[in-house]
C-alpha positions in Angstrom: -0.2 0.3 0.1 1.3 3.6 -1.1 -0.1 6.0 1.1 0.9 9.8 0.6 1.0 12.0 4.1 0.7 15.7 4.5 1.4 17.7 7.6 1.0 20.9 8.4 0.1 21.1 11.9 2.4 24.0 12.9 4.5 25.8 10.6 6.5 22.7 8.6 4.5 22.4 5.0 5.4 18.4 4.7 4.4 15.8 1.9 5.7 12.3 1.4 5.1 9.0 0.4 5.6 5.9 2.1 5.2 2.1 1.1 3.6 -0.3 3.4 4.1 1.8 6.3 7.8 1.3 6.6 9.9 2.0 3.1 10.2 5.8 2.6 9.9 6.6 -0.9 10.1 10.6 -0.8 10.0 13.3 1.9 9.7 16.7 1.4 9.8 19.3 4.2 9.4 23.3 4.0 10.6 25.1 6.8 8.6 28.7 7.9 11.4 29.9 10.3 12.4 32.5 8.0 8.6 34.1 8.4 8.5 33.8 11.7 11.5 34.8 13.2 10.6 38.2 13.1 8.5 37.6 15.3 10.0 35.2 17.8 7.5 32.5 17.2 5.0 31.0 14.9 2.5 33.0 13.9 -0.7 30.8 13.3 -2.4 33.1 10.7 0.9 33.5 8.1 1.8 29.5 9.1 -1.7 29.0 7.1 -1.1 31.2 4.5 2.4 29.9 3.9 0.8 26.4 3.8 -1.6 27.8 1.3 1.2 29.4 -0.9 3.8 26.3 -0.9 2.0 22.9 -0.5 0.9 22.3 -4.1 4.8 23.1 -5.0 5.9 20.4 -2.0 3.4 18.2 -3.7 4.9 18.6 -6.6 8.9 17.6 -5.1 7.5 14.6 -3.4 6.0 13.4 -6.2 8.9 13.8 -9.1 11.2 12.4 -6.4 9.0 9.3 -6.2 9.4 8.5 -9.5 5.8 10.1 -10.3 4.0 7.2 -8.8 0.2 7.2 -7.8 -0.7 6.5 -4.3 -3.2 4.2 -2.9 -4.4 6.7 -0.1 -3.7 10.2 1.5 -3.0 10.6 5.3 -3.1 14.1 6.8 -2.3 15.4 10.0 -5.9 16.4 11.7 -4.7 17.3 15.1 -3.4 18.6 17.6 -2.1 21.8 16.1 -2.8 25.2 14.7 -6.6 25.3 13.7 -5.7 27.5 10.8 -2.7 24.9 9.9 -4.6 22.3 10.1 -7.4 22.9 8.0 -5.2 24.4 4.9 -3.7 20.7 4.9 -6.7 19.1 5.0 -8.1 21.1 2.4 -4.9 20.1 0.3 -5.7 16.7 0.9 -9.2 16.3 0.2 -8.3 17.6 -3.2 -5.5 15.2 -3.7 -7.8 12.4 -2.8 -10.7 13.5 -4.8 -8.6 14.3 -7.5 -7.2 10.4 -7.6 -10.3 8.7 -6.3 -8.4 7.5 -3.4 -9.5 7.4 0.2 -8.9 9.9 3.2 -8.0 9.2 6.9 -7.4 11.5 9.2 -4.3 11.3 11.3 -3.6 12.2 14.9 0.1 14.2 15.3 1.2 12.5 18.6 0.5 9.3 17.3 2.4 9.6 14.4 5.4 10.9 16.0 5.2 7.2 18.1 5.2 5.5 15.0 8.4 7.2 13.4 11.4 4.9 15.6 10.3 2.0 13.6 9.6 4.0 10.4 13.4 4.4 10.4 14.3 1.2 11.0 12.1 0.4 8.1 9.7 -1.8 10.4 5.9 -1.4 11.6 5.7 -0.9 14.9 6.2 -4.0 16.9 4.2 -3.9 20.1 3.7 -3.5 23.0 6.4 -0.7 23.5 6.4 2.6 25.6 6.4 5.6 23.5 7.8 8.8 24.7 7.1 12.0 22.6 8.4 15.0 23.4 8.5 18.4 21.5 7.2 21.7 21.2 3.7 21.2 22.1 3.6 17.6 23.6 5.3 15.7 26.3 3.4 12.5 26.6 4.2 8.8 27.6 2.0 6.0 26.2 1.8 2.3 26.9 1.1 1.1 23.3 -0.7 -2.1 23.0 -1.8 -1.9 19.5 -2.3 0.4 16.5 -5.9 1.8 18.5 -4.9 0.7 22.1 -2.4 3.6 23.5 -3.0 4.3 27.6 -1.7 7.7 28.6 0.7 7.0 31.7 2.2 10.9 31.7 1.8 14.0 30.2 2.7 17.6 31.0 0.1 19.5 33.2 1.0 22.9 32.1 4.1 23.7 29.6 5.6 20.6 27.2 9.4 20.5 27.3 9.9 22.2 23.9 7.7 25.1 24.8 9.7 25.5 27.8 13.1 25.4 26.0 11.9 28.3 23.7 10.7 30.7 25.8 13.5 30.5 28.7 15.9 30.7 24.7 13.4 33.7 24.2 14.6 35.1 27.9 17.8 34.9 27.0 17.9 36.3 23.9 19.3 33.1 21.9 17.3 33.6 19.1 14.2 31.1 17.3 13.8 28.4 17.0 14.8 28.2 20.6 15.7 24.6 21.5 18.3 24.2 19.1 19.6 27.7 19.9 19.5 26.8 23.3 21.3 23.5 23.3 24.0 25.2 21.1 24.2 28.3 24.3 24.2 25.3 26.6 27.4 23.5 25.0 29.7 26.5 26.3 27.9 26.7 30.0 28.4 25.1 33.0 25.0 22.9 34.3 26.5 22.9 37.8 25.8 27.0 37.9 22.3 26.9 38.6 21.0 24.3 40.8 17.3 24.3 39.8 14.7 22.2 40.9 13.6 19.1 38.9 9.8 19.3 39.4 7.4 16.6 40.3 10.3 13.8 41.1 9.0 13.5 44.8 5.9 11.2 43.9 5.5 8.1 41.4 3.7 10.5 39.2 4.9 9.9 35.5 3.0 13.7 34.5 5.6 16.7 33.8 5.1 20.0 34.7 8.1 22.8 33.1 6.3 25.8 34.2 7.7 26.5 37.3 11.3 25.3 36.5 11.0 28.3 33.5 9.5 30.7 36.6 12.6 29.4 38.1 15.0 30.8 35.7 13.1 33.7 35.2 13.2 35.0 39.3 16.8 32.9 40.3 18.8 34.4 37.2 17.2 38.0 36.2 16.4 39.1 40.0 13.4 41.0 40.7 12.9 44.8 41.0 11.4 46.7 44.3 8.0 46.1 43.1 8.2 41.9 43.2 8.2 42.0 39.2 11.3 40.0 37.1 13.8 42.2 35.9 13.8 41.3 32.0 17.6 41.7 31.6 20.2 39.5 32.6 22.5 40.8 35.4 26.5 41.4 33.9 27.4 38.5 36.1 25.3 35.9 35.0 26.0 34.1 31.9 23.4 32.9 29.5 25.4 30.0 28.4 25.3 29.1 32.1 21.6 29.5 32.5 20.7 27.4 29.3 23.0 24.5 30.3 21.6 24.3 33.8 18.1 24.6 32.6 18.6 22.0 29.8 20.6 19.9 32.5 17.3 19.8 34.5 14.7 19.1 31.9 16.9 16.1 30.8 17.1 14.8 34.3 13.4 15.0 34.5 12.8 13.6 31.2 15.4 10.5 31.6 13.6 9.8 35.2 10.2 9.5 34.1 11.1 7.4 31.1 13.1 5.1 34.0 9.9 4.7 35.8 8.0 3.7 33.3 9.8 1.1 32.4 9.9 -0.2 36.1 6.0 0.2 36.2 5.1 -1.0 33.6 7.6 -3.6 32.8 7.9 -3.0 29.2 11.5 -3.0 28.0 11.0 -1.6 24.5 10.8 2.4 24.8 10.8 4.1 21.5 11.2 8.0 21.8 10.4 10.6 18.8 9.4 14.5 18.5 11.2 17.6 17.9 12.8 18.1 21.5 14.7 14.3 20.7 16.8 16.1 18.7 18.5 17.4 21.5 21.9 15.9 21.5 22.2 15.7 25.9 18.7 14.0 26.0 19.6 11.0 23.3 22.8 10.5 25.8 21.3 10.7 29.0 18.2 8.2 27.4 20.7 6.0 25.8 22.9 5.6 29.0 19.8 5.2 31.1 18.8 2.4 28.9 22.5 0.7 28.6 21.9 0.9 32.7 19.1 -0.7 33.0 19.2 -3.3 30.1 16.2 -2.4 28.4 15.9 -1.8 24.5 15.6 2.1 23.1 14.6 2.9 19.8 15.3 7.3 19.1 14.3 8.1 15.6 16.9 10.2 13.8 16.5 14.2 13.6 14.8 14.3 10.4 12.2 12.0 11.3 11.8 13.5 15.4 11.1 16.8 13.9 7.5 17.3 12.3 7.2 15.6 8.8 5.0 13.5 6.9 6.3 10.2 6.4 5.7 9.7 10.0 2.1 11.0 9.0 1.7 8.8 5.9 3.3 5.5 8.2 0.4 6.0 10.9 -2.4 6.3 8.2 -0.8 3.0 6.2 -0.9 1.6 9.9 -4.5 2.4 10.2 -5.8 0.9 7.0 -4.4 -2.2 7.2 -5.7 -2.1 10.6 -9.2 -1.3 9.4 -9.6 1.9 10.5 -10.7 4.6 9.1 -12.2 7.8 9.9 -12.4 11.1 7.8 -9.8 14.1 9.0 -11.7 16.1 11.7 -10.6 19.4 13.5 -11.7 20.2 17.2 -10.8 22.0 19.9 -8.7 19.8 22.4 -6.5 20.9 25.4 -5.2 17.4 26.9 -5.2 14.3 25.9 -8.0 12.4 27.9 -6.5 10.4 30.8 -8.6 7.4 30.2 -7.6 5.0 27.7 -7.8 5.9 24.2 -9.8 4.0 21.5 -9.2 5.2 17.8 -11.8 2.4 16.1 -14.6 4.4 15.0 
């Protein structure tokens, strides 16, 4: 089965063709970083306009790279994400499906990330496994027991890890996108310069919280005005690279510990990691060291498949179709993943 994937959940316009959910024939990703950089973050309406403007050319490039093949189905990200951006991609995907006369299936962006490590190996997901999706908008731990059987073990109760990276990078004036910029600054910093607390490690919970850590950076590093408000200028005796390194170390410690706890609590010995924050070098190193020490299998998608892409969407769509799961794309407001077990069966 040859599936064409379309991804427009945020600020990447992406199209890919994947055969049988495990062989990438082509993958094209057009970043909008330059368009949003002057705003210091993603502007939803601008992102949607850029998707509309560029989707046709990205589609043509992906089809040409795959040899002009005709897909058997189209898979498109329909949640979660920026609403206007999602609708742009869905409209394009509906047109493609109509033109070819082929099925169209909606795919959850977070679920697509959980299959990326297997796609990198040229395999369909092998169940059961623990899925750790850590990105700009999501920090989720799942017990994946089947294509339509995902149990949420833990999630952020406020800011996602990637969101905290971006906001701290903005505080420090490190540039956009914040995650990579903060990692570059941290490489020359002292991770012991500030001893930030590791949030939610005092219990057995698998949930995450990074909002307080972000606020701790603001007050402990920038200080306070006489009226109690935080200062906006970093004192001259505080080095931004030290703040970045200390903050990054705290986040990495929390993420790795939660994965360790999930393995211990479930007994599942395979962990698959995806999402944009999984591009972070110190996180990848720490997860590998923990897996080696505990003796469990670790699968981490390569950076190209950690970041938003359409190949993972096509692969997840194919898995849905092979399992007999077919639902039309739908965009609906949704703030969090439900705490009950998730069933994707229509």
